[in-house]
N, CA, C and O atoms as CSV, one atom per row, in Angstrom:
chain,resi,resn,atom,element,x,y,z
A,1,MET,N,N,-20.428,4.552,19.133
A,1,MET,CA,C,-19.508,4.405,18.075
A,1,MET,C,C,-18.220,3.814,18.782
A,1,MET,O,O,-17.788,2.705,18.469
A,2,LEU,N,N,-17.575,4.675,19.833
A,2,LEU,CA,C,-16.688,4.352,20.487
A,2,LEU,C,C,-16.631,2.802,20.964
A,2,LEU,O,O,-15.600,2.137,20.862
A,3,ARG,N,N,-17.675,2.367,21.420
A,3,ARG,CA,C,-17.769,1.010,21.817
A,3,ARG,C,C,-17.534,0.092,20.838
A,3,ARG,O,O,-16.868,-0.914,21.083
A,4,ARG,N,N,-18.038,0.328,19.658
A,4,ARG,CA,C,-17.972,-0.392,18.646
A,4,ARG,C,C,-16.323,-0.672,18.083
A,4,ARG,O,O,-15.844,-1.765,17.780
A,5,TRP,N,N,-15.748,0.460,18.056
A,5,TRP,CA,C,-14.305,0.602,17.769
A,5,TRP,C,C,-13.416,-0.099,18.840
A,5,TRP,O,O,-12.357,-0.623,18.494
A,6,GLU,N,N,-13.835,-0.114,20.138
A,6,GLU,CA,C,-13.145,-0.715,21.240
A,6,GLU,C,C,-13.369,-2.257,20.958
A,6,GLU,O,O,-12.452,-3.072,21.057
A,7,GLN,N,N,-14.580,-2.570,20.622
A,7,GLN,CA,C,-14.816,-4.136,20.561
A,7,GLN,C,C,-14.099,-4.536,19.059
A,7,GLN,O,O,-13.814,-5.728,18.944
A,8,GLU,N,N,-13.823,-3.765,18.051
A,8,GLU,CA,C,-13.479,-4.041,16.869
A,8,GLU,C,C,-11.709,-4.212,17.417
A,8,GLU,O,O,-10.978,-5.152,17.106
A,9,GLN,N,N,-11.459,-3.441,17.988
A,9,GLN,CA,C,-9.793,-3.504,18.451
A,9,GLN,C,C,-9.479,-4.785,19.475
A,9,GLN,O,O,-8.430,-5.430,19.475
A,10,ARG,N,N,-10.292,-4.941,20.093
A,10,ARG,CA,C,-10.107,-6.244,21.017
A,10,ARG,C,C,-10.262,-7.350,20.211
A,10,ARG,O,O,-9.464,-8.282,20.309
A,11,GLU,N,N,-11.219,-7.382,19.391
A,11,GLU,CA,C,-11.494,-8.792,18.468
A,11,GLU,C,C,-10.362,-8.926,17.651
A,11,GLU,O,O,-9.768,-9.996,17.782
A,12,SER,N,N,-9.791,-7.931,16.646
A,12,SER,CA,C,-8.850,-7.902,15.633
A,12,SER,C,C,-7.372,-7.483,15.823
A,12,SER,O,O,-6.461,-7.700,15.024
A,13,GLY,N,N,-7.277,-6.796,17.109
A,13,GLY,CA,C,-5.893,-6.539,17.268
A,13,GLY,C,C,-5.467,-5.497,16.476
A,13,GLY,O,O,-6.163,-4.517,16.212
A,14,ASN,N,N,-4.107,-5.719,16.009
A,14,ASN,CA,C,-3.512,-4.846,14.649
A,14,ASN,C,C,-4.261,-4.945,13.525
A,14,ASN,O,O,-4.070,-4.076,12.673
A,15,GLN,N,N,-5.264,-5.993,13.256
A,15,GLN,CA,C,-5.923,-5.960,11.885
A,15,GLN,C,C,-7.206,-5.050,11.798
A,15,GLN,O,O,-7.872,-4.882,10.777
A,16,ALA,N,N,-7.452,-4.476,13.061
A,16,ALA,CA,C,-8.814,-3.934,13.244
A,16,ALA,C,C,-9.279,-2.835,12.333
A,16,ALA,O,O,-10.426,-2.792,11.887
A,17,PHE,N,N,-8.230,-1.837,12.040
A,17,PHE,CA,C,-8.464,-0.786,11.030
A,17,PHE,C,C,-7.599,-0.727,9.808
A,17,PHE,O,O,-6.715,0.117,9.661
A,18,PRO,N,N,-7.923,-1.757,8.850
A,18,PRO,CA,C,-6.971,-1.812,7.690
A,18,PRO,C,C,-6.861,-0.841,6.963
A,18,PRO,O,O,-6.322,-1.141,5.897
A,19,GLY,N,N,-7.224,0.570,7.086
A,19,GLY,CA,C,-7.301,1.463,5.883
A,19,GLY,C,C,-5.824,2.304,5.876
A,19,GLY,O,O,-5.092,2.192,6.859
A,20,LYS,N,N,-5.507,2.968,4.976
A,20,LYS,CA,C,-4.306,3.808,4.790
A,20,LYS,C,C,-2.888,2.951,4.851
A,20,LYS,O,O,-1.851,3.264,5.435
A,21,GLY,N,N,-3.196,1.677,3.999
A,21,GLY,CA,C,-1.655,1.005,3.742
A,21,GLY,C,C,-1.518,-0.130,4.830
A,21,GLY,O,O,-0.579,-0.927,4.815
A,22,HIS,N,N,-2.410,-0.143,5.668
A,22,HIS,CA,C,-2.398,-1.229,6.729
A,22,HIS,C,C,-3.460,-2.304,6.380
A,22,HIS,O,O,-4.592,-2.284,6.862
A,23,GLN,N,N,-2.954,-3.377,5.387
A,23,GLN,CA,C,-3.901,-4.218,4.640
A,23,GLN,C,C,-3.930,-5.591,5.629
A,23,GLN,O,O,-2.949,-5.849,6.327
A,24,THR,N,N,-5.135,-6.454,5.633
A,24,THR,CA,C,-4.942,-7.564,6.174
A,24,THR,C,C,-3.973,-8.493,5.448
A,24,THR,O,O,-3.525,-8.196,4.341
A,25,SER,N,N,-3.693,-9.487,6.009
A,25,SER,CA,C,-2.726,-10.503,5.437
A,25,SER,C,C,-3.316,-11.074,4.048
A,25,SER,O,O,-2.589,-11.540,3.171
A,26,GLU,N,N,-4.613,-10.990,3.959
A,26,GLU,CA,C,-5.240,-11.706,2.911
A,26,GLU,C,C,-5.119,-10.825,1.654
A,26,GLU,O,O,-4.777,-11.136,0.514
A,27,LEU,N,N,-5.513,-9.578,2.199
A,27,LEU,CA,C,-5.303,-8.275,1.089
A,27,LEU,C,C,-3.974,-8.311,0.762
A,27,LEU,O,O,-3.817,-8.442,-0.452
A,28,GLU,N,N,-3.059,-8.252,1.329
A,28,GLU,CA,C,-1.382,-8.119,0.866
A,28,GLU,C,C,-1.291,-9.522,0.070
A,28,GLU,O,O,-0.653,-9.425,-0.978
A,29,GLU,N,N,-1.747,-10.669,0.327
A,29,GLU,CA,C,-1.466,-11.563,-0.618
A,29,GLU,C,C,-1.925,-11.587,-1.863
A,29,GLU,O,O,-1.294,-11.922,-2.866
A,30,ILE,N,N,-3.424,-11.102,-1.769
A,30,ILE,CA,C,-4.147,-10.904,-2.996
A,30,ILE,C,C,-3.363,-9.872,-4.051
A,30,ILE,O,O,-3.229,-10.168,-5.238
A,31,THR,N,N,-2.877,-8.664,-3.493
A,31,THR,CA,C,-2.158,-7.655,-4.095
A,31,THR,C,C,-0.933,-8.275,-4.607
A,31,THR,O,O,-0.474,-7.820,-5.655
A,32,ARG,N,N,-0.359,-9.206,-4.046
A,32,ARG,CA,C,0.917,-9.831,-4.334
A,32,ARG,C,C,0.735,-10.718,-5.436
A,32,ARG,O,O,1.474,-10.650,-6.418
A,33,LEU,N,N,-0.184,-11.538,-5.348
A,33,LEU,CA,C,-0.505,-12.566,-6.630
A,33,LEU,C,C,-1.033,-11.812,-7.818
A,33,LEU,O,O,-0.781,-12.242,-8.943
A,34,LYS,N,N,-1.784,-10.664,-7.649
A,34,LYS,CA,C,-2.211,-9.969,-8.897
A,34,LYS,C,C,-0.907,-9.246,-9.569
A,34,LYS,O,O,-0.787,-9.074,-10.782
A,35,ARG,N,N,-0.122,-8.922,-8.761
A,35,ARG,CA,C,1.227,-8.246,-9.368
A,35,ARG,C,C,2.027,-9.427,-10.053
A,35,ARG,O,O,2.540,-9.123,-11.130
A,36,GLU,N,N,2.220,-10.723,-9.610
A,36,GLU,CA,C,2.843,-11.818,-10.159
A,36,GLU,C,C,2.087,-12.210,-11.434
A,36,GLU,O,O,2.651,-12.638,-12.441
A,37,LEU,N,N,0.848,-12.039,-11.319
A,37,LEU,CA,C,0.041,-12.557,-12.366
A,37,LEU,C,C,0.275,-11.545,-13.613
A,37,LEU,O,O,0.529,-11.927,-14.756
A,38,LYS,N,N,0.161,-10.338,-13.253
A,38,LYS,CA,C,0.475,-9.431,-14.345
A,38,LYS,C,C,1.785,-9.301,-15.116
A,38,LYS,O,O,1.932,-8.849,-16.251
A,39,ARG,N,N,2.838,-9.852,-14.166
A,39,ARG,CA,C,4.161,-9.941,-14.628
A,39,ARG,C,C,4.249,-11.106,-15.623
A,39,ARG,O,O,4.716,-11.032,-16.760
A,40,ALA,N,N,3.686,-12.293,-14.974
A,40,ALA,CA,C,3.489,-13.450,-15.979
A,40,ALA,C,C,2.800,-13.306,-17.213
A,40,ALA,O,O,3.260,-13.910,-18.183
A,41,HIS,N,N,1.721,-12.572,-17.356
A,41,HIS,CA,C,1.258,-12.120,-18.494
A,41,HIS,C,C,1.967,-11.514,-19.629
A,41,HIS,O,O,1.817,-11.780,-20.821
A,42,THR,N,N,2.976,-10.429,-18.942
A,42,THR,CA,C,3.708,-9.683,-19.514
A,42,THR,C,C,4.719,-10.452,-20.271
A,42,THR,O,O,5.039,-10.181,-21.429
A,43,ASP,N,N,5.332,-11.664,-19.396
A,43,ASP,CA,C,6.296,-12.365,-19.780
A,43,ASP,C,C,5.891,-13.373,-21.153
A,43,ASP,O,O,6.502,-13.515,-22.212
A,44,ILE,N,N,4.833,-13.892,-20.757
A,44,ILE,CA,C,3.989,-14.856,-21.943
A,44,ILE,C,C,3.971,-13.842,-23.109
A,44,ILE,O,O,4.371,-14.362,-24.151
A,45,GLU,N,N,3.643,-12.627,-23.223
A,45,GLU,CA,C,3.516,-11.852,-24.317
A,45,GLU,C,C,5.101,-11.551,-25.105
A,45,GLU,O,O,5.356,-11.549,-26.309
A,46,ILE,N,N,5.805,-11.362,-24.199
A,46,ILE,CA,C,7.193,-11.200,-24.806
A,46,ILE,C,C,7.580,-12.537,-25.500
A,46,ILE,O,O,8.057,-12.595,-26.633
A,47,LEU,N,N,7.330,-13.578,-24.718
A,47,LEU,CA,C,7.736,-14.872,-25.344
A,47,LEU,C,C,7.100,-15.078,-26.718
A,47,LEU,O,O,7.743,-15.472,-27.690
A,48,LYS,N,N,5.756,-14.776,-26.738
A,48,LYS,CA,C,5.040,-15.144,-28.057
A,48,LYS,C,C,5.738,-14.351,-29.154
A,48,LYS,O,O,6.096,-14.909,-30.192
A,49,LYS,N,N,5.965,-12.849,-28.899
A,49,LYS,CA,C,6.579,-12.166,-29.888
A,49,LYS,C,C,8.033,-12.840,-30.272
A,49,LYS,O,O,8.352,-13.006,-31.449
A,50,ALA,N,N,8.790,-13.172,-29.297
A,50,ALA,CA,C,10.029,-13.754,-29.596
A,50,ALA,C,C,10.064,-14.992,-30.238
A,50,ALA,O,O,11.055,-15.307,-30.897
A,51,THR,N,N,8.846,-15.929,-30.095
A,51,THR,CA,C,8.808,-17.065,-31.028
A,51,THR,C,C,8.147,-16.623,-32.252
A,51,THR,O,O,8.384,-17.369,-33.202
A,52,ALA,N,N,7.454,-15.717,-32.489
A,52,ALA,CA,C,7.140,-15.457,-34.002
A,52,ALA,C,C,8.312,-14.925,-34.824
A,52,ALA,O,O,8.514,-15.185,-36.010
A,53,TYR,N,N,9.090,-14.113,-34.006
A,53,TYR,CA,C,10.240,-13.513,-34.578
A,53,TYR,C,C,11.178,-14.607,-35.134
A,53,TYR,O,O,11.589,-14.633,-36.294
A,54,PHE,N,N,11.458,-15.479,-34.203
A,54,PHE,CA,C,12.484,-16.441,-34.545
A,54,PHE,C,C,11.868,-17.469,-35.535
A,54,PHE,O,O,12.638,-18.072,-36.282
A,55,ALA,N,N,10.566,-17.705,-35.590
A,55,ALA,CA,C,10.042,-18.551,-36.436
A,55,ALA,C,C,9.969,-17.897,-38.135
A,55,ALA,O,O,9.985,-18.536,-39.187
A,56,LYS,N,N,9.892,-16.541,-37.941
A,56,LYS,CA,C,9.800,-16.001,-39.243
A,56,LYS,C,C,11.172,-16.047,-39.788
A,56,LYS,O,O,11.345,-16.214,-40.995
A,57,GLU,N,N,12.204,-15.902,-38.928
A,57,GLU,CA,C,13.668,-15.565,-39.342
A,57,GLU,C,C,14.281,-16.991,-39.865
A,57,GLU,O,O,15.248,-16.997,-40.627
A,58,THR,N,N,13.645,-18.228,-39.401
A,58,THR,CA,C,14.063,-19.532,-39.736
A,58,THR,C,C,13.559,-19.927,-41.250
A,58,THR,O,O,14.144,-20.847,-41.823
A,59,ARG,N,N,12.550,-19.285,-41.863
A,59,ARG,CA,C,12.028,-19.662,-43.070
A,59,ARG,C,C,12.659,-19.302,-44.264
A,59,ARG,O,O,12.179,-19.647,-45.344
């Protein structure tokens, strides 16, 4: 087990054990993109409601 850990540390360096908040750069980017996507969906919903409100008001 220790040899496997040593080998993983040598091969991957700081990215070897990505648990407890130490994510790989790919996982960090995926998390960031998911957050951005969620915000974009929220913005779209707000704009849809605003458009419906103002369309109703002009009639």
